[in-house]
C-alpha positions in Angstrom: -6.7 6.5 14.2 -6.8 4.8 11.3 -4.3 4.3 8.7 -4.8 3.5 5.5 -2.5 2.0 2.2 -3.1 1.6 -1.7 -0.5 1.2 -4.0 0.3 0.8 -7.7 0.8 -2.9 -7.3 -2.5 -3.4 -6.3 -5.3 -1.2 -8.7 -3.7 -0.5 -12.1 -4.8 -1.7 -15.6 -2.1 -2.1 -18.5 -2.6 -0.3 -22.2 0.1 -1.0 -25.0 2.8 -1.7 -22.5 1.8 1.3 -20.2 0.5 1.2 -16.7 -2.0 3.2 -15.6 -3.1 3.4 -11.8 -5.1 5.6 -9.5 -2.5 7.5 -7.2 -3.2 10.8 -8.6 -0.9 13.8 -8.0 -3.2 17.1 -6.9 -1.4 19.9 -8.0 -0.8 18.2 -11.4 -3.9 16.3 -12.1 -1.9 13.5 -13.2 -0.9 9.9 -12.6 2.3 10.4 -9.6 5.0 8.0 -11.0 7.0 8.8 -8.4 5.6 6.7 -5.6 4.8 3.0 -5.5 2.2 3.5 -2.8 0.8 6.1 -0.6 -0.4 5.9 3.0 -2.8 8.2 4.7 -3.5 8.7 8.4 -6.7 10.0 9.7 -9.2 9.5 12.5 -11.8 7.6 10.4 -10.9 5.6 7.3 -14.2 5.3 6.7 -14.6 9.4 5.8 -12.2 9.6 3.0 
C-alpha cells in the first residue's frame, strides 16, 4: 500500500491576491476550497 499526500501549501500560484491550487472538486470541476490537503491510499502510487 502507498499513501500520497498533496496540499495547497505546496503547489499554488497567486494572481491579484487570489490563491489558485491543484485540488479540484471532481463533481463541480472547480477549485476545492474546503480542504488544505488531500491524501490517497492506493496499492501503487505510481499508477495514480
